[in-house]
Backbone as numpy.savetxt, mean C-alpha at the origin, in Angstrom:
# Nx Ny Nz CAx CAy CAz Cx Cy Cz
-81.77 3.16 -17.15 -80.92 4.25 -17.60 -79.98 4.69 -16.49
-80.53 4.74 -15.29 -79.67 5.16 -14.16 -78.58 4.11 -13.92
-78.87 2.86 -14.09 -77.83 1.85 -13.84 -76.69 1.97 -14.80
-76.99 2.31 -16.09 -75.94 2.50 -17.08 -75.06 3.68 -16.72
-75.70 4.77 -16.34 -74.95 5.97 -15.93 -74.12 5.69 -14.70
-74.61 4.90 -13.80 -73.86 4.56 -12.54 -72.65 3.73 -12.92
-72.83 2.78 -13.84 -71.69 1.96 -14.18 -70.60 2.79 -14.89
-71.01 3.73 -15.80 -70.02 4.58 -16.43 -69.29 5.48 -15.43
-70.07 6.00 -14.48 -69.45 6.85 -13.40 -68.45 6.07 -12.59
-68.78 4.79 -12.32 -67.88 3.96 -11.52 -66.56 3.72 -12.28
-66.74 3.42 -13.64 -65.54 3.19 -14.47 -64.65 4.46 -14.46
-65.32 5.62 -14.63 -64.57 6.92 -14.67 -63.77 7.13 -13.35
-64.40 6.84 -12.26 -63.70 7.00 -10.92 -62.55 6.04 -10.79
-62.75 4.81 -11.26 -61.62 3.84 -11.19 -60.46 4.25 -12.05
-60.82 4.84 -13.23 -59.71 5.32 -14.12 -58.98 6.45 -13.47
-59.67 7.34 -12.81 -59.02 8.49 -12.13 -58.07 7.97 -11.03
-58.52 6.93 -10.29 -57.68 6.41 -9.19 -56.41 5.77 -9.76
-56.57 5.03 -10.88 -55.40 4.38 -11.51 -54.42 5.36 -11.98
-54.89 6.49 -12.61 -53.97 7.48 -13.15 -53.24 8.13 -11.98
-53.96 8.46 -10.89 -53.29 9.13 -9.79 -52.26 8.30 -9.12
-52.49 6.98 -9.06 -51.52 6.08 -8.50 -50.26 5.96 -9.38
-50.48 5.93 -10.68 -49.32 5.85 -11.57 -48.51 7.12 -11.54
-49.14 8.26 -11.40 -48.42 9.54 -11.31 -47.58 9.60 -10.02
-48.11 8.98 -8.96 -47.41 8.98 -7.67 -46.15 8.10 -7.75
-46.20 7.04 -8.56 -45.06 6.14 -8.67 -43.94 6.69 -9.53
-44.23 7.64 -10.42 -43.20 8.12 -11.33 -42.02 8.73 -10.61
-42.17 9.62 -9.60 -40.99 10.18 -8.96 -40.20 9.12 -8.24
-40.81 8.14 -7.65 -40.00 7.09 -6.95 -39.17 6.33 -7.94
-39.76 6.00 -9.14 -39.00 5.26 -10.14 -37.87 6.10 -10.69
-38.14 7.43 -10.92 -37.10 8.31 -11.38 -35.94 8.46 -10.38
-36.31 8.41 -9.06 -35.25 8.53 -8.03 -34.34 7.34 -8.01
-34.94 6.13 -8.35 -34.10 4.94 -8.34 -33.32 4.76 -9.56
-33.77 5.25 -10.70 -33.10 5.06 -11.97 -31.95 6.02 -12.10
-30.85 5.58 -12.74 -29.72 6.46 -12.89 -30.07 7.65 -13.82
-29.59 8.84 -13.49 -29.91 10.03 -14.25 -29.21 9.99 -15.58
-30.02 10.26 -16.66 -29.46 10.33 -18.03 -28.79 9.04 -18.41
-27.70 9.19 -19.13 -26.88 8.08 -19.57 -25.60 7.95 -18.83
-25.59 8.48 -17.56 -24.35 8.43 -16.80 -23.92 7.04 -16.50
-22.65 6.76 -16.80 -22.14 5.37 -16.58 -22.00 5.07 -15.09
-22.17 3.82 -14.75 -22.02 3.39 -13.34 -20.59 3.49 -12.97
-20.30 3.93 -11.68 -18.87 4.06 -11.27 -18.20 2.72 -11.30
-17.00 2.68 -11.89 -16.21 1.46 -11.95 -15.09 1.49 -10.98
-14.63 0.38 -10.55 -13.53 0.31 -9.62 -12.22 0.70 -10.32
-11.49 1.56 -9.68 -10.22 2.01 -10.25 -9.07 1.12 -9.90
-9.31 0.11 -9.07 -8.21 -0.81 -8.65 -7.93 -1.78 -9.73
-6.71 -1.89 -10.30 -6.44 -2.84 -11.31 -6.38 -4.27 -10.77
-6.62 -5.23 -11.63 -6.60 -6.64 -11.21 -5.20 -7.14 -10.98
-5.14 -8.15 -10.16 -3.84 -8.83 -9.94 -3.42 -9.52 -11.20
-2.12 -9.38 -11.49 -1.55 -10.02 -12.69 -0.76 -11.30 -12.28
-1.01 -12.34 -12.97 -0.33 -13.62 -12.68 1.13 -13.51 -12.96
1.94 -14.16 -12.08 3.39 -14.16 -12.22 3.94 -15.55 -12.15
5.21 -15.68 -12.49 5.91 -17.00 -12.45 5.91 -17.51 -11.04
5.50 -18.75 -10.88 5.48 -19.39 -9.58 4.11 -19.40 -8.92
3.18 -18.60 -9.40 1.82 -18.58 -8.84 1.15 -19.95 -9.08
0.47 -20.43 -8.04 -0.28 -21.64 -8.14 -1.75 -21.29 -8.33
-2.35 -21.82 -9.40 -3.72 -21.47 -9.78 -4.58 -22.71 -9.96
-5.91 -22.54 -9.81 -6.85 -23.59 -10.13 -7.77 -23.08 -11.22
-7.83 -23.84 -12.31 -8.65 -23.51 -13.49 -9.83 -24.51 -13.52
-11.03 -23.94 -13.57 -12.23 -24.74 -13.66 -13.10 -24.24 -14.83
-13.84 -25.20 -15.43 -14.69 -24.91 -16.53 -16.08 -25.38 -16.12
-17.06 -24.48 -16.15 -18.41 -24.80 -15.69 -18.96 -26.06 -16.40
-19.46 -26.99 -15.64 -20.09 -28.24 -16.12 -19.08 -29.11 -16.91
-17.78 -28.90 -16.68 -16.74 -29.75 -17.30 -15.70 -30.08 -16.21
-16.04 -30.95 -15.26 -15.13 -31.24 -14.16 -13.83 -31.89 -14.63
-13.84 -32.56 -15.80 -12.61 -33.19 -16.27 -11.60 -32.18 -16.73
-11.99 -30.90 -16.86 -11.06 -29.83 -17.33 -10.53 -29.04 -16.07
-10.88 -29.45 -14.89 -10.35 -28.78 -13.69 -8.86 -29.12 -13.53
-8.03 -28.08 -13.32 -6.63 -28.28 -13.25 -6.00 -27.29 -12.23
-5.16 -27.85 -11.29 -4.32 -27.09 -10.40 -2.88 -27.13 -10.93
-2.31 -26.00 -11.20 -0.98 -25.97 -11.77 -0.23 -24.79 -11.30
1.01 -24.72 -11.66 1.91 -23.58 -11.30 2.34 -22.92 -12.57
2.29 -21.60 -12.58 2.79 -20.83 -13.73 4.31 -20.97 -13.83
4.76 -21.38 -14.99 6.21 -21.70 -15.14 7.03 -20.39 -15.15
8.32 -20.51 -15.17 9.23 -19.36 -15.17 9.05 -18.54 -16.48
8.64 -19.19 -17.55 8.40 -18.50 -18.81 6.98 -17.95 -18.90
6.18 -18.14 -17.85 4.85 -17.57 -17.80 3.74 -18.37 -18.45
4.01 -19.68 -18.73 3.02 -20.49 -19.40 2.53 -21.61 -18.53
1.37 -22.15 -18.89 0.85 -23.36 -18.22 0.44 -24.32 -19.29
0.50 -25.63 -18.99 0.07 -26.65 -19.92 -1.35 -27.09 -19.53
-2.29 -26.86 -20.44 -3.70 -27.13 -20.16 -4.25 -28.24 -21.07
-5.09 -29.08 -20.55 -5.62 -30.22 -21.39 -6.32 -29.66 -22.67
-6.18 -30.44 -23.74 -6.82 -30.16 -25.07 -6.13 -29.02 -25.81
-5.76 -27.92 -25.13 -5.21 -26.76 -25.89 -3.72 -26.62 -25.77
-3.06 -27.35 -24.86 -1.61 -27.33 -24.76 -1.09 -26.11 -23.98
-0.02 -25.52 -24.48 0.64 -24.42 -23.73 -0.15 -23.07 -23.89
-0.40 -22.46 -22.80 -1.09 -21.13 -22.79 -0.26 -20.19 -21.96
0.05 -18.99 -22.53 0.77 -17.95 -21.80 -0.15 -17.13 -20.93
0.03 -17.29 -19.63 -0.80 -16.55 -18.68 0.00 -15.54 -17.86
1.29 -15.69 -17.80 2.11 -14.76 -17.02 2.02 -13.33 -17.49
1.79 -12.46 -16.52 1.65 -11.02 -16.83 0.26 -10.60 -17.14
-0.66 -11.59 -17.28 -2.05 -11.26 -17.60 -2.88 -11.12 -16.32
-3.94 -10.31 -16.39 -4.87 -10.26 -15.28 -5.72 -11.55 -15.23
-6.41 -11.73 -14.13 -7.23 -12.96 -13.98 -8.29 -13.01 -15.10
-8.97 -11.92 -15.35 -10.00 -11.97 -16.36 -9.42 -12.19 -17.77
-8.27 -11.62 -18.06 -7.67 -11.87 -19.33 -7.22 -13.30 -19.51
-6.68 -13.89 -18.39 -6.26 -15.34 -18.49 -7.50 -16.19 -18.68
-8.57 -15.90 -18.00 -9.81 -16.68 -18.20 -10.29 -16.60 -19.62
-10.23 -15.42 -20.23 -10.68 -15.26 -21.58 -9.78 -16.00 -22.57
-8.42 -16.01 -22.25 -7.50 -16.70 -23.17 -7.84 -18.22 -23.19
-8.07 -18.79 -22.09 -8.39 -20.26 -22.03 -9.78 -20.50 -22.66
-10.71 -19.59 -22.37 -12.09 -19.74 -22.93 -12.07 -19.67 -24.43
-11.31 -18.71 -24.98 -11.24 -18.58 -26.44 -10.58 -19.82 -27.10
-9.56 -20.30 -26.43 -8.87 -21.51 -26.97 -9.79 -22.73 -26.98
-10.57 -22.91 -25.93 -11.49 -24.06 -25.90 -12.61 -23.88 -26.91
-13.08 -22.67 -27.12 -14.12 -22.42 -28.07 -13.66 -22.57 -29.52
-12.47 -21.97 -29.81 -11.93 -21.99 -31.16 -11.52 -23.38 -31.54
-11.15 -24.22 -30.59 -10.78 -25.59 -30.92 -11.97 -26.53 -30.92
-13.19 -26.02 -30.75 -14.43 -26.79 -30.77 -14.45 -27.88 -29.63
-13.71 -27.59 -28.54 -13.72 -28.55 -27.42 -14.92 -28.31 -26.49
-15.24 -27.06 -26.24 -16.38 -26.72 -25.46 -17.16 -25.60 -26.20
-18.47 -25.79 -26.31 -19.24 -24.83 -27.14 -19.28 -23.42 -26.53
-19.67 -23.32 -25.26 -19.71 -22.00 -24.59 -18.98 -22.13 -23.25
-17.70 -22.14 -23.20 -16.98 -22.40 -21.96 -17.08 -21.19 -21.00
-17.26 -21.46 -19.74 -17.25 -20.50 -18.69 -16.07 -20.85 -17.74
-14.99 -20.14 -17.95 -13.74 -20.46 -17.27 -13.57 -19.60 -16.00
-13.14 -20.20 -14.96 -12.83 -19.45 -13.70 -11.44 -19.85 -13.24
-10.64 -18.83 -12.85 -9.28 -19.05 -12.33 -9.21 -18.51 -10.95
-8.73 -19.34 -10.00 -8.52 -18.96 -8.62 -7.02 -19.03 -8.31
-6.47 -17.99 -7.70 -5.05 -18.03 -7.31 -4.96 -18.68 -5.95
-4.29 -19.78 -5.88 -4.15 -20.54 -4.59 -2.93 -20.08 -3.81
-1.85 -19.81 -4.52 -0.62 -19.33 -3.83 0.01 -18.24 -4.72
0.41 -17.12 -4.04 1.00 -16.00 -4.74 2.52 -16.17 -4.56
3.23 -16.36 -5.67 4.68 -16.51 -5.65 5.34 -15.64 -6.70
4.57 -15.19 -7.66 5.22 -14.49 -8.80 5.54 -13.09 -8.49
4.67 -12.34 -7.83 4.88 -10.89 -7.52 5.20 -10.73 -6.06
6.42 -10.40 -5.79 6.86 -10.24 -4.40 7.77 -9.02 -4.22
7.91 -8.61 -3.00 8.84 -7.48 -2.64 9.53 -7.77 -1.36
10.70 -7.23 -1.18 11.52 -7.44 0.02 11.38 -6.26 0.98
11.25 -6.57 2.24 11.27 -5.57 3.27 12.46 -5.87 4.21
13.42 -4.95 4.26 14.64 -5.21 5.00 14.92 -4.06 6.00
15.81 -4.29 6.93 16.21 -3.24 7.88 15.45 -3.35 9.16
15.14 -2.17 9.71 14.58 -2.06 11.05 13.05 -2.15 11.03
12.60 -3.41 10.72 11.15 -3.71 10.84 11.03 -4.92 11.72
9.81 -5.14 12.21 9.63 -6.29 13.14 9.73 -7.62 12.51
9.30 -7.77 11.22 9.39 -9.04 10.54 9.95 -8.87 9.17
11.25 -8.65 9.05 11.82 -8.52 7.65 11.70 -9.80 6.86
11.60 -9.68 5.57 11.52 -10.86 4.72 10.94 -10.48 3.32
10.55 -11.54 2.64 10.00 -11.42 1.27 8.48 -11.62 1.34
7.74 -10.68 0.84 6.30 -10.74 0.95 5.63 -10.73 -0.42
4.56 -11.49 -0.56 3.81 -11.51 -1.86 2.97 -10.26 -1.97
2.82 -9.76 -3.24 1.93 -8.66 -3.51 0.61 -9.29 -3.88
-0.24 -9.48 -2.87 -1.50 -10.25 -3.09 -2.56 -9.48 -3.85
-2.45 -8.16 -3.89 -3.34 -7.35 -4.72 -2.53 -6.45 -5.66
-3.22 -5.94 -6.64 -2.51 -5.20 -7.68 -2.07 -3.83 -7.18
-2.88 -3.20 -6.34 -2.63 -1.86 -5.89 -2.13 -1.85 -4.46
-1.05 -2.58 -4.17 -0.50 -2.62 -2.86 0.47 -1.44 -2.69
0.32 -0.71 -1.65 1.12 0.49 -1.42 2.11 0.24 -0.28
2.99 1.25 -0.08 4.12 1.14 0.81 3.60 0.83 2.25
2.58 1.53 2.67 2.05 1.29 4.05 1.49 -0.08 4.20
0.91 -0.60 3.14 0.36 -2.01 3.23 1.51 -3.01 3.46
2.61 -2.81 2.75 3.72 -3.76 2.89 4.40 -3.62 4.24
4.53 -2.39 4.73 5.10 -2.20 6.04 4.26 -2.85 7.10
2.91 -2.75 6.96 2.01 -3.42 7.92 2.21 -4.93 7.88
2.40 -5.51 6.70 2.63 -6.95 6.62 3.94 -7.35 7.30
4.89 -6.41 7.29 6.18 -6.71 7.97 6.16 -6.36 9.47
4.99 -6.10 9.98 4.87 -5.80 11.39 5.17 -4.38 11.79
5.30 -3.51 10.79 5.60 -2.12 11.10 7.06 -1.84 11.40
7.42 -0.53 11.50 8.77 -0.17 11.81 9.13 -0.51 13.26
10.32 -1.03 13.44 10.78 -1.40 14.79 11.02 -0.15 15.63
11.22 -0.34 16.89 11.42 0.78 17.83 12.63 1.62 17.41
13.68 1.00 16.91 14.92 1.72 16.52 14.92 2.05 15.02
13.75 1.97 14.37 13.66 2.25 12.97 13.47 3.74 12.67
13.95 4.16 11.50 13.83 5.55 11.11 12.45 5.82 10.50
12.08 7.10 10.39 10.83 7.48 9.80 10.95 7.51 8.26
12.12 7.75 7.71 12.32 7.80 6.28 12.63 6.42 5.79
11.88 5.97 4.81 11.98 4.63 4.21 12.49 4.82 2.78
13.38 3.92 2.37 13.92 3.96 0.98 13.30 2.82 0.20
12.80 3.13 -1.00 12.22 2.14 -1.91 13.04 2.12 -3.17
13.54 0.98 -3.55 14.28 0.80 -4.78 13.64 -0.27 -5.65
13.79 -0.14 -6.93 13.19 -1.15 -7.84 13.41 -0.68 -9.30
12.45 -1.01 -10.14 12.51 -0.67 -11.54 11.20 -0.07 -11.96
11.23 0.99 -12.71 10.04 1.62 -13.27 10.34 2.01 -14.70
9.41 1.65 -15.62 9.53 1.94 -17.03 10.86 1.51 -17.59
11.34 0.34 -17.12 12.59 -0.21 -17.68 13.85 0.37 -17.13
13.77 1.34 -16.18 14.95 1.94 -15.62 14.99 1.84 -14.09
16.12 2.13 -13.47 16.24 2.05 -12.00 15.37 3.09 -11.32
14.87 2.72 -10.20 13.91 3.59 -9.47 14.42 3.61 -8.00
14.43 4.86 -7.41 14.77 5.03 -5.99 13.98 6.16 -5.46
13.34 5.97 -4.30 12.56 7.04 -3.67 12.74 6.98 -2.15
12.85 8.17 -1.56 12.90 8.27 -0.12 11.50 8.84 0.37
10.88 8.04 1.22 9.51 8.40 1.64 9.56 8.65 3.13
9.06 9.85 3.51 8.93 10.20 4.92 7.56 9.70 5.38
7.55 8.56 6.04 6.26 7.86 6.33 5.31 8.70 7.15
5.67 9.44 8.18 4.63 10.23 8.92 3.93 11.23 8.05
4.54 11.75 7.00 3.89 12.71 6.17 2.75 12.13 5.32
2.78 10.80 5.15 1.76 10.14 4.39 0.36 10.34 5.03
0.35 10.28 6.34 -0.91 10.35 7.01 -1.39 11.74 7.30
-0.54 12.74 7.00 -0.93 14.11 7.21 -1.35 14.77 5.91
-1.12 14.16 4.77 -1.45 14.72 3.45 -2.91 14.44 3.08
-3.42 15.26 2.23 -4.81 15.05 1.74 -4.92 13.90 0.71
-3.83 13.78 -0.06 -3.76 12.73 -1.08 -2.64 11.77 -0.70
-2.64 10.53 -1.27 -1.70 9.51 -0.92 -0.59 9.39 -1.95
-0.10 10.55 -2.42 0.91 10.53 -3.47 2.20 10.03 -2.90
2.48 10.25 -1.64 3.71 9.78 -1.02 3.65 8.27 -0.69
2.42 7.73 -0.57 2.28 6.31 -0.33 2.31 5.58 -1.63
3.53 5.37 -2.11 3.76 4.94 -3.54 3.31 3.48 -3.69
2.99 3.15 -4.90 2.59 1.77 -5.31 3.83 0.90 -5.34
3.74 -0.28 -4.79 4.84 -1.24 -4.77 4.68 -2.21 -5.94
5.76 -2.45 -6.66 5.71 -3.31 -7.76 6.63 -4.58 -7.53
6.51 -5.52 -8.42 7.22 -6.78 -8.28 8.72 -6.50 -8.28
9.44 -7.06 -7.33 10.88 -6.92 -7.21 11.35 -5.70 -6.45
10.45 -4.91 -5.94 10.89 -3.74 -5.12 11.54 -4.19 -3.80
12.45 -3.29 -3.34 13.05 -3.52 -2.06 12.81 -2.32 -1.18
12.32 -2.58 0.01 12.03 -1.52 0.98 13.03 -1.62 2.09
13.79 -0.51 2.32 14.84 -0.52 3.32 14.50 0.50 4.36
14.44 0.04 5.66 14.22 0.88 6.80 15.50 0.99 7.61
16.09 2.18 7.58 17.38 2.37 8.26 17.16 2.50 9.73
18.26 2.55 10.44 18.17 2.76 11.91 17.74 4.20 12.14
17.25 4.41 13.37 16.81 5.73 13.78 18.01 6.70 13.87
17.80 8.03 13.53 18.85 9.00 13.76 19.19 9.05 15.24
20.47 9.17 15.59 20.90 9.07 16.96 21.89 10.19 17.27
21.80 10.72 18.47 22.84 11.60 19.03 23.36 10.97 20.27
24.58 11.30 20.56 25.26 10.71 21.74 25.63 11.85 22.70
25.38 11.59 23.95 25.63 12.66 24.97 26.40 12.04 26.12
27.46 12.72 26.51 28.23 12.25 27.66 28.82 13.43 28.41
29.44 13.12 29.53 29.98 14.16 30.41 29.05 14.33 31.64
28.84 15.59 31.99 28.11 15.90 33.24 26.61 16.01 32.93
26.01 14.88 32.59 24.56 14.77 32.47 24.06 13.59 33.31
22.76 13.60 33.59 22.21 12.58 34.44 22.17 11.17 33.79
21.83 11.14 32.48 21.76 9.86 31.78 22.57 9.93 30.51
23.82 9.76 30.57 24.65 9.80 29.32 24.39 8.56 28.46
24.70 8.69 27.19 24.54 7.57 26.27 23.85 7.97 24.99
23.49 7.00 24.08 22.85 7.33 22.84 21.38 7.59 23.08
20.78 8.39 22.23 19.37 8.72 22.34 18.80 8.97 20.95
17.56 8.74 20.78 16.88 8.97 19.50 16.83 10.46 19.19
17.16 10.76 17.98 17.08 12.16 17.52 15.68 12.44 16.95
14.82 13.13 17.67 13.52 13.40 17.14 13.57 14.52 16.19
12.46 14.71 15.48 12.41 15.76 14.45 12.58 17.13 15.08
13.56 17.90 14.52 13.79 19.26 14.97 14.30 19.34 16.35
14.89 18.32 16.92 15.36 18.35 18.32 16.50 19.31 18.43
16.41 20.18 19.44 17.47 21.15 19.69 18.40 20.64 20.78
19.46 21.42 21.00 20.41 21.03 22.07 19.77 20.97 23.40
18.86 21.95 23.70 18.23 21.96 24.97 17.34 20.76 25.16
16.65 20.33 24.12 15.79 19.16 24.19 16.62 17.88 24.34
17.80 17.88 23.73 18.66 16.72 23.87 19.17 16.62 25.33
19.51 17.74 25.95 19.96 17.72 27.33 18.81 17.29 28.27
17.60 17.77 27.95 16.44 17.37 28.80 16.18 15.84 28.65
16.39 15.31 27.45 16.22 13.84 27.30 17.24 13.07 28.09
18.43 13.65 28.19 19.45 13.04 29.00 19.32 13.25 30.49
18.23 13.84 30.91 17.97 14.08 32.39 18.50 15.40 32.87
19.02 16.20 31.98 19.59 17.47 32.44 21.03 17.37 32.92
21.62 18.53 33.27 22.95 18.55 33.76 23.07 18.12 35.22
24.21 17.61 35.58 24.49 17.30 37.02 24.82 18.63 37.73
25.01 18.54 39.02 25.38 19.71 39.76 26.68 20.29 39.35
27.57 19.45 38.80 28.88 19.93 38.36 28.95 20.36 36.94
27.85 20.11 36.16 27.85 20.45 34.75 27.58 21.95 34.55
28.02 22.46 33.39 27.79 23.83 33.06 27.37 23.96 31.59
26.47 24.87 31.30 26.06 25.08 29.92 27.15 25.74 29.12
28.02 26.49 29.77 29.06 27.18 29.02 30.13 26.25 28.46
30.17 25.07 29.02 31.19 24.14 28.59 30.75 23.08 27.61
29.60 23.32 27.00 29.04 22.32 26.09 29.71 22.42 24.69
30.15 21.30 24.17 30.68 21.20 22.84 30.00 20.07 22.08
29.89 20.23 20.78 29.32 19.24 19.87 30.32 18.85 18.84
30.60 17.55 18.81 31.50 16.99 17.76 30.63 16.54 16.64
30.87 17.11 15.43 30.01 16.84 14.29 30.88 16.45 13.08
30.45 15.42 12.38 31.18 14.99 11.19 30.67 15.79 9.99
31.58 16.36 9.27 31.25 17.19 8.10 31.07 16.23 6.88
30.74 16.89 5.71 30.51 16.12 4.51 31.72 15.39 4.04
32.94 15.93 4.28 34.15 15.26 3.87 34.67 14.23 4.83
33.92 14.00 5.90 34.28 12.96 6.88 35.07 13.46 8.02
35.46 14.69 8.00 36.24 15.23 9.14 35.32 15.65 10.30
35.82 15.53 11.50 35.03 15.89 12.69 35.44 17.31 13.13
34.45 18.09 13.25 34.69 19.46 13.72 33.98 19.68 15.04
34.56 20.55 15.88 34.05 20.83 17.20 33.40 22.20 17.17
32.13 22.26 17.55 31.40 23.53 17.52 30.80 23.84 18.84
30.49 25.11 19.07 29.86 25.53 20.31 28.44 26.01 19.94
27.44 25.15 20.05 26.09 25.53 19.54 25.31 26.28 20.67
24.27 26.97 20.20 23.29 27.58 21.13 22.30 26.56 21.58
21.56 26.90 22.64 20.59 25.96 23.19 19.48 25.68 22.18
19.16 26.62 21.28 18.12 26.43 20.29 18.57 25.88 18.98
19.85 25.58 18.86 20.37 25.01 17.57 19.90 23.56 17.47
19.60 23.16 16.24 19.13 21.77 15.98 20.32 20.85 15.90
20.10 19.62 16.40 21.12 18.62 16.40 20.96 17.80 15.09
22.02 17.09 14.74 22.05 16.29 13.50 22.36 14.85 13.87
22.06 13.96 12.97 22.31 12.56 13.19 23.84 12.32 13.34
24.19 11.61 14.45 25.62 11.32 14.70 26.32 12.36 15.57
25.66 13.42 15.93 26.30 14.44 16.82 26.64 13.83 18.14
27.81 14.25 18.68 28.24 13.88 20.00 28.32 15.07 20.88
27.47 15.10 21.89 27.40 16.28 22.79 28.18 15.99 24.07
29.08 16.91 24.37 29.97 16.80 25.53 29.64 17.96 26.52
29.32 17.61 27.75 29.07 18.61 28.74 30.19 18.58 29.75
30.90 19.72 29.80 32.08 19.79 30.64 31.69 20.05 32.14
32.69 19.84 32.99 32.49 20.11 34.41 32.78 21.53 34.73
32.00 22.18 35.54 32.23 23.52 35.94 33.46 23.66 36.81
34.24 24.68 36.55 35.47 24.92 37.32 35.20 25.55 38.64
34.00 26.07 38.86 33.70 26.73 40.14 32.47 26.09 40.81
């Protein structure tokens, strides 16, 4: 009788241990599982879209005879074995893979095709970078969400004599597009709204740096870069200051007005200079 009771007590204890262990595992499982029916975060970056001139490799799993390296034609189509002409231009990679897969399946050529497309050379989506950059030229848009700073980096960045304001021209929504972007403000903002997305056919122009010219009784006459908010006093300091014969009372600034005429003004030391200003420091009479 005692042995039966002992066996029942042993089973009861084992059951208690199993229940306690399962209760301990519940919080850990709940911590790893996603809460509720919340969807998994998806990437907001759109896929690259194939363009005319792109060189691609198409492969079908377990069908090596269907492997093809080809170039997307100017009309956006490729000629593929068994199914003929397929329009891939303007489609994302996944959409192009599905188009070929559906055509192979619907034509009863492959029962369950698994199509993979790899872009070997990007030629269809490109943008031009011109002006005062270290490597001007035509650059491929290798990713769908390429921004202005990405393209400037590909061009080696702005040259020493390049301006901070960059002009972007192109087409948006079927109409002409033009934007002036102050590049330094991109890195000071909380959001990247100024770092605009670059699209196929855009042209980025980096003009020369704003310049003022100083001559007369200064230590280092000549052209100099006009920094942001630079005043007359700062311009004189950049030029090394006045010579012993120079005088602040004799300073004149030649400035071109909106109508193209040049006017001569007598600015204060705290007045801001403008692009193209010519500063003349006269000689003291005493």
